[in-house]
N, CA, C and O atoms as a MOPAC input file, in Angstrom:
PM7 MOZYME 1SCF
protein

 N     53.97300 1   120.20800 1   100.96600 1
 C     53.37500 1   119.18900 1   100.10500 1
 C     53.96600 1   119.32000 1    98.70200 1
 O     54.10900 1   120.43100 1    98.19100 1
 N     54.30500 1   118.21100 1    98.08900 1
 C     54.85100 1   118.28100 1    96.73000 1
 C     53.82400 1   118.84100 1    95.76400 1
 O     52.64000 1   118.51300 1    95.84900 1
 N     54.27200 1   119.68600 1    94.84500 1
 C     53.33700 1   120.34400 1    93.94200 1
 C     52.86600 1   119.46600 1    92.79700 1
 O     51.95400 1   119.86200 1    92.07100 1
 N     53.45000 1   118.29200 1    92.60700 1
 C     53.11600 1   117.49200 1    91.43500 1
 C     53.53700 1   116.04500 1    91.64300 1
 O     54.12700 1   115.69500 1    92.66500 1
 N     53.22900 1   115.22800 1    90.67600 1
 C     53.67600 1   113.84600 1    90.72300 1
 C     55.18900 1   113.78800 1    90.60900 1
 O     55.81300 1   114.64800 1    89.98800 1
 N     55.76000 1   112.77900 1    91.20800 1
 C     57.20800 1   112.60700 1    91.17300 1
 C     57.63100 1   112.11100 1    89.79600 1
 O     57.22900 1   111.03700 1    89.34900 1
 N     58.45500 1   112.92700 1    89.13300 1
 C     58.94700 1   112.55500 1    87.80800 1
 C     60.46100 1   112.63400 1    87.72200 1
 O     61.10400 1   111.72900 1    87.18900 1
 N     61.03700 1   113.71900 1    88.24700 1
 C     62.48000 1   113.92300 1    88.08200 1
 C     63.20500 1   113.86100 1    89.42500 1
 O     62.75400 1   114.41400 1    90.42800 1
 N     64.33500 1   113.17400 1    89.40800 1
 C     65.13400 1   112.96900 1    90.61000 1
 C     66.56900 1   113.39200 1    90.33100 1
 O     67.14400 1   113.04800 1    89.29900 1
 N     67.13000 1   114.13800 1    91.26100 1
 C     68.55500 1   114.45500 1    91.23500 1
 C     69.23100 1   113.51100 1    92.21600 1
 O     68.94900 1   113.54100 1    93.41400 1
 N     70.11700 1   112.68000 1    91.70800 1
 C     70.85900 1   111.72200 1    92.52200 1
 C     72.25700 1   112.26900 1    92.76300 1
 O     72.96300 1   112.61400 1    91.81600 1
 N     72.65900 1   112.34800 1    94.03300 1
 C     73.99400 1   112.82900 1    94.38900 1
 C     74.68500 1   111.70700 1    95.16200 1
 O     74.34600 1   111.42500 1    96.31200 1
 N     75.65300 1   111.07600 1    94.51200 1
 C     76.34900 1   109.90200 1    95.06300 1
 C     77.78600 1   109.89600 1    94.54700 1
 O     78.01400 1   110.00500 1    93.34200 1
 N     78.74600 1   109.77000 1    95.44600 1
 C     80.14800 1   109.83500 1    95.03600 1
 C     80.70200 1   108.51800 1    94.48800 1
 O     81.68100 1   108.54100 1    93.74200 1
 N     80.11800 1   107.39100 1    94.82800 1
 C     80.60700 1   106.08400 1    94.36900 1
 C     80.01700 1   105.76300 1    92.99000 1
 O     78.80000 1   105.66500 1    92.83400 1
 N     80.89200 1   105.60100 1    91.99900 1
 C     80.45000 1   105.38700 1    90.61400 1
 C     79.57900 1   104.14500 1    90.46500 1
 O     78.56100 1   104.19800 1    89.77500 1
 N     79.94200 1   103.04100 1    91.08500 1
 C     79.15700 1   101.80900 1    90.96900 1
 C     77.75800 1   101.98300 1    91.55400 1
 O     76.77200 1   101.53600 1    90.96900 1
 N     77.68200 1   102.62700 1    92.69700 1
 C     76.37900 1   102.84300 1    93.33500 1
 C     75.54000 1   103.81100 1    92.50700 1
 O     74.33300 1   103.61700 1    92.36300 1
 N     76.17700 1   104.86300 1    91.95500 1
 C     75.45500 1   105.78700 1    91.06100 1
 C     74.80600 1   105.03900 1    89.91300 1
 O     73.63900 1   105.26800 1    89.59300 1
 N     75.56600 1   104.14200 1    89.29100 1
 C     75.05400 1   103.38600 1    88.13800 1
 C     73.88500 1   102.50400 1    88.54600 1
 O     72.86800 1   102.46600 1    87.85400 1
 N     74.01900 1   101.79600 1    89.65900 1
 C     72.95300 1   100.90200 1    90.12700 1
 C     71.68400 1   101.69800 1    90.42700 1
 O     70.59100 1   101.30800 1    90.01800 1
 N     71.83300 1   102.80500 1    91.13800 1
 C     70.65900 1   103.62200 1    91.48000 1
 C     70.04200 1   104.22400 1    90.22500 1
 O     68.81900 1   104.26900 1    90.09400 1
 N     70.86400 1   104.67900 1    89.32000 1
 C     70.37200 1   105.27700 1    88.08400 1
 C     69.54900 1   104.27200 1    87.27800 1
 O     68.47900 1   104.60500 1    86.76900 1
 N     70.04700 1   103.05900 1    87.16700 1
 C     69.30900 1   102.00800 1    86.46100 1
 C     68.02500 1   101.65900 1    87.21600 1
 O     66.96000 1   101.51500 1    86.61500 1
 N     68.13800 1   101.52500 1    88.53700 1
 C     66.97200 1   101.15700 1    89.34600 1
 C     65.86400 1   102.20200 1    89.23400 1
 O     64.68800 1   101.85500 1    89.12300 1
 N     66.23400 1   103.45800 1    89.26200 1
 C     65.22400 1   104.51300 1    89.21500 1
 C     64.80000 1   104.87200 1    87.80400 1
 O     63.62600 1   105.15300 1    87.56200 1
 N     65.73500 1   104.86600 1    86.87500 1
 C     65.41600 1   105.22400 1    85.49300 1
 C     64.78100 1   104.09100 1    84.71900 1
 O     63.66400 1   104.22400 1    84.21700 1
 N     65.48300 1   102.97800 1    84.61800 1
 C     64.99900 1   101.85800 1    83.81200 1
 C     63.85800 1   101.10100 1    84.47800 1
 O     62.88200 1   100.74300 1    83.81900 1
 N     63.97200 1   100.85900 1    85.76500 1
 C     62.93000 1   100.09800 1    86.47400 1
 C     61.78900 1   101.02000 1    86.90500 1
 O     60.61700 1   100.69100 1    86.71600 1
 N     62.13300 1   102.17800 1    87.48600 1
 C     61.11500 1   103.07000 1    88.04100 1
 C     60.49900 1   104.04000 1    87.06400 1
 O     59.42200 1   104.57800 1    87.31700 1
 N     61.17700 1   104.27300 1    85.93400 1
 C     60.64100 1   105.18800 1    84.93500 1
 C     60.82700 1   106.66300 1    85.25300 1
 O     60.18700 1   107.51300 1    84.63400 1
 N     61.69300 1   106.98100 1    86.20800 1
 C     61.95800 1   108.37200 1    86.55300 1
 C     62.99900 1   108.96900 1    85.61600 1
 O     63.81100 1   108.25100 1    85.03300 1
 N     62.96500 1   110.29200 1    85.48000 1
 C     64.04500 1   111.02800 1    84.82900 1
 C     65.08200 1   111.27100 1    85.91200 1
 O     64.79400 1   111.93000 1    86.91200 1
 N     66.29300 1   110.73900 1    85.72100 1
 C     67.31900 1   110.82500 1    86.75300 1
 C     68.50500 1   111.63100 1    86.24600 1
 O     69.10300 1   111.30600 1    85.22000 1
 N     68.83200 1   112.68000 1    86.97400 1
 C     70.04600 1   113.46600 1    86.73600 1
 C     71.04200 1   113.02200 1    87.80000 1
 O     70.69500 1   112.93700 1    88.97800 1
 N     72.27600 1   112.73700 1    87.39500 1
 C     73.25400 1   112.14900 1    88.29400 1
 C     74.41300 1   113.10500 1    88.53800 1
 O     74.94400 1   113.70500 1    87.60300 1
 N     74.80200 1   113.24000 1    89.80500 1
 C     75.96100 1   114.04600 1    90.20500 1
 C     76.86000 1   113.20300 1    91.08900 1
 O     76.39500 1   112.31000 1    91.79800 1
 N     78.15900 1   113.49600 1    91.03900 1
 C     79.10800 1   112.73400 1    91.84800 1
 C     79.55000 1   113.48100 1    93.10400 1
 O     80.34400 1   112.95800 1    93.88600 1
 N     79.04600 1   114.68900 1    93.30300 1
 C     79.44200 1   115.45400 1    94.49400 1
 C     78.39100 1   116.50900 1    94.82500 1
 O     77.55000 1   116.86900 1    94.00000 1
 N     78.47200 1   116.98400 1    96.05300 1
 C     77.59500 1   118.07200 1    96.45600 1
 C     77.85600 1   119.33400 1    95.66500 1
 O     76.92200 1   120.05000 1    95.30600 1
 N     79.12700 1   119.61400 1    95.38900 1
 C     79.47300 1   120.79900 1    94.60000 1
 C     78.84700 1   120.73500 1    93.20800 1
 O     78.31400 1   121.72600 1    92.71100 1
 N     78.91900 1   119.56200 1    92.58800 1
 C     78.32300 1   119.38900 1    91.25700 1
 C     76.80700 1   119.57200 1    91.31600 1
 O     76.21200 1   120.18700 1    90.43100 1
 N     76.19600 1   119.03600 1    92.35900 1
 C     74.73900 1   119.16100 1    92.51400 1
 C     74.32700 1   120.62600 1    92.60700 1
 O     73.33400 1   121.03200 1    92.00200 1
 N     75.07800 1   121.41300 1    93.35400 1
 C     74.75200 1   122.83600 1    93.50000 1
 C     74.87600 1   123.58800 1    92.18800 1
 O     74.18200 1   124.58100 1    91.96700 1
 N     75.76300 1   123.11500 1    91.31300 1
 C     75.93500 1   123.76300 1    90.01000 1
 C     74.78700 1   123.47200 1    89.05600 1
 O     74.43000 1   124.32600 1    88.24600 1
 N     74.19900 1   122.27000 1    89.13900 1
 C     73.18200 1   121.90200 1    88.13900 1
 C     71.74900 1   121.90300 1    88.64100 1
 O     70.82200 1   121.78500 1    87.83900 1
 N     71.54100 1   122.03200 1    89.94600 1
 C     70.18500 1   121.88200 1    90.48500 1
 C     69.20700 1   122.89700 1    89.88600 1
 O     68.04600 1   122.56800 1    89.64500 1
 N     69.66400 1   124.10900 1    89.64900 1
 C     68.75000 1   125.11300 1    89.10300 1
 C     68.38500 1   124.82300 1    87.65300 1
 O     67.31000 1   125.20500 1    87.19000 1
 N     69.27000 1   124.15400 1    86.94500 1
 C     68.99900 1   123.79900 1    85.55500 1
 C     68.05500 1   122.61400 1    85.45500 1
 O     67.13700 1   122.61600 1    84.63400 1
 N     68.27400 1   121.60100 1    86.28700 1
 C     67.47000 1   120.38100 1    86.14500 1
 C     66.14200 1   120.44600 1    86.89300 1
 O     65.23600 1   119.67000 1    86.59100 1
 N     66.00000 1   121.36400 1    87.87600 1
 C     64.73300 1   121.56200 1    88.59300 1
 C     64.09000 1   120.23400 1    89.02600 1
 O     62.98600 1   119.92600 1    88.57800 1
 N     64.74700 1   119.44300 1    89.88200 1
 C     64.20600 1   118.13700 1    90.26600 1
 C     62.99100 1   118.25200 1    91.18200 1
 O     62.80300 1   119.24700 1    91.88200 1
 N     62.17800 1   117.20600 1    91.15400 1
 C     61.06900 1   117.10100 1    92.10200 1
 C     61.57200 1   116.60200 1    93.45400 1
 O     60.98500 1   116.89500 1    94.49600 1
 N     62.67700 1   115.83700 1    93.41800 1
 C     63.21500 1   115.16900 1    94.59900 1
 C     64.72500 1   115.04700 1    94.45800 1
 O     65.24200 1   114.89300 1    93.35200 1
 N     65.42900 1   115.11800 1    95.58400 1
 C     66.86600 1   114.87000 1    95.60500 1
 C     67.12900 1   113.65100 1    96.46700 1
 O     66.61700 1   113.54400 1    97.58100 1
 N     67.92900 1   112.73100 1    95.94700 1
 C     68.42500 1   111.60800 1    96.74000 1
 C     69.90000 1   111.91100 1    96.98600 1
 O     70.68200 1   112.05700 1    96.04700 1
 N     70.25900 1   112.00100 1    98.24200 1
 C     71.54300 1   112.55700 1    98.62700 1
 C     72.30200 1   111.58600 1    99.52600 1
 O     71.83000 1   111.21500 1   100.60100 1
 N     73.48700 1   111.18100 1    99.06500 1
 C     74.36300 1   110.35100 1    99.88200 1
 C     74.82200 1   111.17500 1   101.07900 1
 O     75.14100 1   112.35500 1   100.93300 1
 N     74.85800 1   110.56700 1   102.25000 1
 C     75.26800 1   111.28900 1   103.45200 1
 C     76.77500 1   111.47600 1   103.49600 1
 O     77.25800 1   112.57800 1   103.75700 1
 N     77.51600 1   110.41100 1   103.24400 1
 C     78.97000 1   110.46700 1   103.38900 1
 C     79.63700 1   110.61900 1   102.02400 1
 O     79.71200 1   109.67100 1   101.24200 1
 N     80.12000 1   111.83400 1   101.75600 1
 C     80.82600 1   112.12800 1   100.51100 1
 C     82.04200 1   112.98400 1   100.85000 1
 O     81.99400 1   113.78400 1   101.78500 1
 N     83.12500 1   112.82600 1   100.10500 1
 C     84.28900 1   113.68300 1   100.34400 1
 C     84.01500 1   115.11700 1    99.88500 1
 O     83.20200 1   115.35000 1    98.99100 1
 N     84.69500 1   116.05400 1   100.50100 1
 C     84.55500 1   117.45300 1   100.10800 1
 C     83.36300 1   118.11100 1   100.76800 1
 O     83.52800 1   118.95900 1   101.64500 1
 N     82.16900 1   117.73300 1   100.36000 1
 C     80.93900 1   118.27600 1   100.92100 1
 C     79.99500 1   117.11300 1   101.18300 1
 O     79.52300 1   116.47200 1   100.24500 1
 N     79.72000 1   116.84000 1   102.44700 1
 C     78.86100 1   115.70400 1   102.77300 1
 C     77.38700 1   116.02900 1   102.50500 1
 O     77.04100 1   117.15400 1   102.14500 1
 N     76.53900 1   115.03100 1   102.68500 1
 C     75.11400 1   115.20100 1   102.40300 1
 C     74.44300 1   116.28400 1   103.22800 1
 O     73.74500 1   117.12700 1   102.66400 1
 N     74.63000 1   116.29300 1   104.56000 1
 C     73.99400 1   117.35100 1   105.35100 1
 C     74.43500 1   118.75700 1   104.93400 1
 O     73.62100 1   119.68000 1   104.91500 1
 N     75.70800 1   118.92300 1   104.60300 1
 C     76.19200 1   120.23800 1   104.16000 1
 C     75.59500 1   120.59900 1   102.80200 1
 O     75.20400 1   121.74200 1   102.56800 1
 N     75.53000 1   119.60900 1   101.90900 1
 C     74.91800 1   119.84500 1   100.59800 1
 C     73.46400 1   120.24700 1   100.76400 1
 O     72.99800 1   121.17400 1   100.10200 1
 N     72.74000 1   119.56000 1   101.64100 1
 C     71.34400 1   119.91500 1   101.89800 1
 C     71.24100 1   121.34700 1   102.41100 1
 O     70.38300 1   122.10600 1   101.96100 1
 N     72.09500 1   121.71300 1   103.33200 1
 C     72.09200 1   123.07500 1   103.86400 1
 C     72.31200 1   124.09400 1   102.74800 1
 O     71.65900 1   125.13800 1   102.72300 1
 N     73.22000 1   123.80000 1   101.83400 1
 C     73.49500 1   124.70900 1   100.71600 1
 C     72.32100 1   124.76300 1    99.73100 1
 O     71.99500 1   125.83300 1    99.21500 1
 N     71.69000 1   123.62200 1    99.47200 1
 C     70.50900 1   123.58800 1    98.58800 1
 C     69.41800 1   124.49600 1    99.15800 1
 O     68.74100 1   125.20600 1    98.41500 1
 N     69.25400 1   124.46600 1   100.47000 1
 C     68.21000 1   125.25200 1   101.13100 1
 C     68.46300 1   126.76000 1   101.03900 1
 O     67.55600 1   127.54700 1   101.31000 1
 N     69.67900 1   127.17900 1   100.66000 1
 C     69.93800 1   128.61300 1   100.52000 1
 C     69.31700 1   129.17700 1    99.24700 1
 O     69.13600 1   130.38900 1    99.13600 1
 N     68.98700 1   128.31600 1    98.28600 1
 C     68.30000 1   128.75400 1    97.06900 1
 C     66.81600 1   128.90100 1    97.39200 1
 O     66.18400 1   127.95400 1    97.86000 1
 N     66.26600 1   130.06800 1    97.14600 1
 C     64.85600 1   130.32600 1    97.46800 1
 C     63.93400 1   129.27400 1    96.85200 1
 O     62.99100 1   128.81700 1    97.49700 1
 N     64.20800 1   128.89000 1    95.60300 1
 C     63.34300 1   127.93200 1    94.90000 1
 C     63.38500 1   126.53200 1    95.50200 1
 O     62.50800 1   125.71200 1    95.22900 1
 N     64.40500 1   126.25100 1    96.32300 1
 C     64.57400 1   124.88900 1    96.83800 1
 C     64.49800 1   124.80100 1    98.35200 1
 O     64.93500 1   123.81100 1    98.93700 1
 N     63.95000 1   125.82500 1    98.99200 1
 C     63.83900 1   125.81500 1   100.45600 1
 C     63.02400 1   124.62400 1   100.95900 1
 O     63.28200 1   124.11500 1   102.04900 1
 N     62.05300 1   124.18300 1   100.18300 1
 C     61.18500 1   123.07800 1   100.59700 1
 C     61.28200 1   121.87100 1    99.67900 1
 O     60.40200 1   121.00900 1    99.68400 1
 N     62.34800 1   121.80700 1    98.89300 1
 C     62.52700 1   120.67800 1    97.98200 1
 C     62.66000 1   119.37800 1    98.77600 1
 O     63.49600 1   119.29000 1    99.67500 1
 N     61.85200 1   118.37300 1    98.45600 1
 C     61.95200 1   117.09500 1    99.16500 1
 C     63.30300 1   116.42000 1    98.92100 1
 O     63.79500 1   116.36200 1    97.79300 1
 N     63.89000 1   115.91000 1   100.01200 1
 C     65.18800 1   115.25300 1    99.96300 1
 C     65.11200 1   113.94500 1   100.74500 1
 O     64.49700 1   113.87400 1   101.80900 1
 N     65.74900 1   112.91600 1   100.19700 1
 C     65.91100 1   111.63700 1   100.88800 1
 C     67.40900 1   111.39500 1   101.02300 1
 O     68.15300 1   111.50600 1   100.04900 1
 N     67.84500 1   111.06700 1   102.22800 1
 C     69.23900 1   110.68900 1   102.43600 1
 C     69.41400 1   109.19800 1   102.19900 1
 O     68.50400 1   108.40800 1   102.45000 1
 N     70.59500 1   108.81700 1   101.71200 1
 C     71.00700 1   107.41400 1   101.61900 1
 C     72.30500 1   107.27700 1   102.40300 1
 O     73.21100 1   108.09900 1   102.26500 1
 N     72.39100 1   106.23200 1   103.22700 1
 C     73.58700 1   106.06200 1   104.04100 1
 C     73.72700 1   104.64000 1   104.55700 1
 O     72.75400 1   103.89500 1   104.67300 1
 N     74.95100 1   104.29300 1   104.85700 1
 C     75.24300 1   103.02300 1   105.52600 1
 C     75.27300 1   103.23100 1   107.04100 1
 O     75.29000 1   102.26300 1   107.80200 1
 N     75.28000 1   104.48600 1   107.47600 1
 C     75.29100 1   104.80200 1   108.90300 1
 C     73.84700 1   104.80000 1   109.40300 1
 O     73.11100 1   105.76900 1   109.22000 1
 N     73.46600 1   103.71100 1   110.02700 1
 C     72.04900 1   103.52500 1   110.33700 1
 C     71.76200 1   103.31300 1   111.82400 1
 O     70.76100 1   102.69500 1   112.18400 1
 N     72.62900 1   103.82000 1   112.67200 1
 C     72.32600 1   103.77100 1   114.10200 1
 C     71.11600 1   104.67300 1   114.35200 1
 O     70.98000 1   105.72100 1   113.72100 1
 N     70.23800 1   104.26600 1   115.27200 1
 C     69.02300 1   105.06600 1   115.50800 1
 C     69.29500 1   106.55300 1   115.76900 1
 O     68.55700 1   107.40600 1   115.27500 1
 N     70.34000 1   106.87200 1   116.53700 1
 C     70.61400 1   108.28800 1   116.81700 1
 C     71.06400 1   109.02100 1   115.55500 1
 O     70.80200 1   110.21500 1   115.41200 1
 N     71.73700 1   108.32300 1   114.63900 1
 C     72.15400 1   108.94700 1   113.38500 1
 C     70.94400 1   109.23400 1   112.50400 1
 O     70.81500 1   110.32900 1   111.95800 1
 N     70.06800 1   108.26000 1   112.36600 1
 C     68.86100 1   108.44600 1   111.55800 1
 C     68.00800 1   109.56700 1   112.14400 1
 O     67.48200 1   110.39900 1   111.40400 1
 N     67.87100 1   109.59200 1   113.45500 1
 C     67.10200 1   110.64300 1   114.11300 1
 C     67.70400 1   112.01300 1   113.82200 1
 O     66.98000 1   112.97500 1   113.56700 1
 N     69.03700 1   112.09700 1   113.86200 1
 C     69.71400 1   113.35700 1   113.55700 1
 C     69.45700 1   113.78700 1   112.11200 1
 O     69.21900 1   114.96600 1   111.85100 1
 N     69.50200 1   112.83900 1   111.17600 1
 C     69.25200 1   113.16300 1   109.77000 1
 C     67.81800 1   113.65600 1   109.58100 1
 O     67.57700 1   114.60100 1   108.83100 1
 N     66.88500 1   113.02500 1   110.25200 1
 C     65.48300 1   113.42200 1   110.10600 1
 C     65.25400 1   114.84200 1   110.62900 1
 O     64.40000 1   115.55900 1   110.10700 1
 N     66.00200 1   115.25200 1   111.64600 1
 C     65.83000 1   116.61700 1   112.17000 1
 C     66.29700 1   117.66700 1   111.17000 1
 O     65.97200 1   118.84600 1   111.31300 1
 N     67.05200 1   117.25200 1   110.16200 1
 C     67.50600 1   118.18300 1   109.12600 1
 C     66.42200 1   118.47200 1   108.08800 1
 O     66.60300 1   119.31400 1   107.20900 1
 N     65.29100 1   117.76300 1   108.19900 1
 C     64.17100 1   118.04000 1   107.31400 1
 C     64.07400 1   117.15300 1   106.09300 1
 O     63.43500 1   117.52700 1   105.11000 1
 N     64.69700 1   115.98200 1   106.13300 1
 C     64.57500 1   115.06100 1   105.00400 1
 C     63.28500 1   114.25300 1   105.12600 1
 O     62.73100 1   114.10100 1   106.21500 1
 N     62.82000 1   113.73900 1   103.99200 1
 C     61.60400 1   112.92600 1   104.01000 1
 C     61.82900 1   111.60100 1   104.70400 1
 O     60.98400 1   111.12400 1   105.46300 1
 N     62.99800 1   111.00700 1   104.42800 1
 C     63.29600 1   109.69200 1   104.98100 1
 C     64.77000 1   109.40200 1   104.76800 1
 O     65.48500 1   110.16400 1   104.11600 1
 N     65.21100 1   108.28600 1   105.33100 1
 C     66.58300 1   107.81700 1   105.17500 1
 C     66.52400 1   106.39300 1   104.64900 1
 O     65.91600 1   105.52100 1   105.27000 1
 N     67.15700 1   106.15600 1   103.50100 1
 C     67.24000 1   104.81600 1   102.92900 1
 C     68.61900 1   104.26700 1   103.27700 1
 O     69.64000 1   104.92700 1   103.08500 1
 N     68.61800 1   103.05300 1   103.79000 1
 C     69.88200 1   102.46300 1   104.21700 1
 C     70.55500 1   101.70900 1   103.07800 1
 O     69.90700 1   101.11200 1   102.21900 1
 N     71.87300 1   101.76200 1   103.10900 1
 C     72.70000 1   100.96800 1   102.20500 1
 C     73.19500 1    99.77500 1   103.00400 1
 O     73.54400 1    99.93500 1   104.17400 1
 N     73.23900 1    98.60800 1   102.42800 1
 C     72.84500 1    98.33100 1   101.05500 1
 C     71.32300 1    98.34100 1   100.89300 1
 O     70.58500 1    98.11600 1   101.85200 1
 N     70.87700 1    98.59900 1    99.68900 1
 C     69.45900 1    98.63400 1    99.35600 1
 C     69.20900 1    97.60100 1    98.26200 1
 O     70.14500 1    97.10100 1    97.63900 1
 N     67.94400 1    97.29000 1    98.04000 1
 C     67.57700 1    96.34200 1    96.99000 1
 C     67.25700 1    97.14100 1    95.72700 1
 O     66.25600 1    97.85700 1    95.69500 1
 N     68.09200 1    97.03100 1    94.68000 1
 C     67.84600 1    97.80400 1    93.45800 1
 C     66.49600 1    97.50600 1    92.80300 1
 O     65.90700 1    98.37500 1    92.16000 1
 N     66.01600 1    96.28600 1    92.96900 1
 C     64.75600 1    95.89400 1    92.33500 1
 C     63.57400 1    96.61800 1    92.98000 1
 O     62.60400 1    96.94600 1    92.29600 1
 N     63.64400 1    96.86600 1    94.26600 1
 C     62.52400 1    97.50200 1    94.96400 1
 C     62.76300 1    98.97800 1    95.28600 1
 O     61.89400 1    99.62600 1    95.86900 1
 N     63.92100 1    99.51400 1    94.91900 1
 C     64.26400 1   100.89100 1    95.27000 1
 C     63.26300 1   101.90100 1    94.72500 1
 O     62.83900 1   102.79900 1    95.45300 1
 N     62.87900 1   101.77200 1    93.46400 1
 C     61.94900 1   102.76200 1    92.88900 1
 C     60.60800 1   102.73700 1    93.61500 1
 O     59.99900 1   103.78700 1    93.81800 1
 N     60.14100 1   101.55600 1    94.00700 1
 C     58.88200 1   101.47900 1    94.75600 1
 C     59.04100 1   102.07700 1    96.14600 1
 O     58.12700 1   102.72000 1    96.66200 1
 N     60.19800 1   101.86600 1    96.74600 1
 C     60.47200 1   102.45600 1    98.05600 1
 C     60.42600 1   103.98400 1    97.96300 1
 O     59.85800 1   104.64600 1    98.83100 1
 N     61.01900 1   104.52800 1    96.92000 1
 C     60.99800 1   105.98500 1    96.70600 1
 C     59.55500 1   106.45700 1    96.49700 1
 O     59.14500 1   107.46800 1    97.06700 1
 N     58.79100 1   105.73400 1    95.68900 1
 C     57.38700 1   106.10200 1    95.45900 1
 C     56.59300 1   106.07300 1    96.76000 1
 O     55.77100 1   106.95500 1    97.01000 1
 N     56.83700 1   105.05800 1    97.58800 1
 C     56.11800 1   104.95300 1    98.85800 1
 C     56.45300 1   106.12800 1    99.78200 1
 O     55.56500 1   106.67500 1   100.43500 1
 N     57.71600 1   106.51100 1    99.83600 1
 C     58.12300 1   107.65600 1   100.64900 1
 C     57.44600 1   108.92400 1   100.12600 1
 O     56.91800 1   109.72100 1   100.90200 1
 N     57.46700 1   109.09900 1    98.80500 1
 C     56.84600 1   110.28200 1    98.17500 1
 C     55.35100 1   110.32200 1    98.47300 1
 O     54.81600 1   111.36800 1    98.83800 1
 N     54.68000 1   109.18500 1    98.31900 1
 C     53.22900 1   109.14700 1    98.54800 1
 C     52.88800 1   109.41400 1   100.00900 1
 O     51.88900 1   110.07100 1   100.30100 1
 N     53.70500 1   108.91300 1   100.92500 1
 C     53.46700 1   109.19200 1   102.34900 1
 C     53.66600 1   110.67400 1   102.62200 1
 O     52.94500 1   111.25300 1   103.43300 1
 N     54.62000 1   111.28700 1   101.96500 1
 C     54.88400 1   112.71000 1   102.11900 1
 C     53.71900 1   113.53200 1   101.57500 1
 O     53.33700 1   114.53800 1   102.17300 1
 N     53.16100 1   113.11500 1   100.45600 1
 C     52.02200 1   113.83400 1    99.87100 1
 C     50.80700 1   113.82700 1   100.79300 1
 O     50.01300 1   114.76900 1   100.78900 1
 N     50.66400 1   112.77000 1   101.57900 1
 C     49.50200 1   112.64200 1   102.47000 1
 C     49.60200 1   113.53400 1   103.69600 1
 O     48.59200 1   113.80300 1   104.34600 1
 N     50.79600 1   113.99300 1   104.02100 1
 C     50.99300 1   114.81300 1   105.21800 1
 C     50.43900 1   116.20700 1   105.02100 1
 O     50.51700 1   117.03600 1   105.92800 1

């Protein structure tokens, strides 16, 4: 169960345009504090400093993909249970099922609606809090 209200989000996305859209959608529209990374390696370097409540993690990234980044995040004792949401364009049912077995809260499909993204994140967080 999350220990507090959702305030800070670490966004890990390799595409600059998508990073900007998500950052605006979550920061300006949703009112979240958003820390942005362009790779899994970068996320691993800053996660301990920014201490996010939630990570939004792109599945397909060069170098270190989302599932590998999640696995590495879980090696930090402080982040073993950190809530994570995957974002991906790969939305076949077997793919989503595989992602969910990795322990993510949910999978958001691309393309997404920037206007409703922050509410979608809040809804996922609130459903997670109820569990």
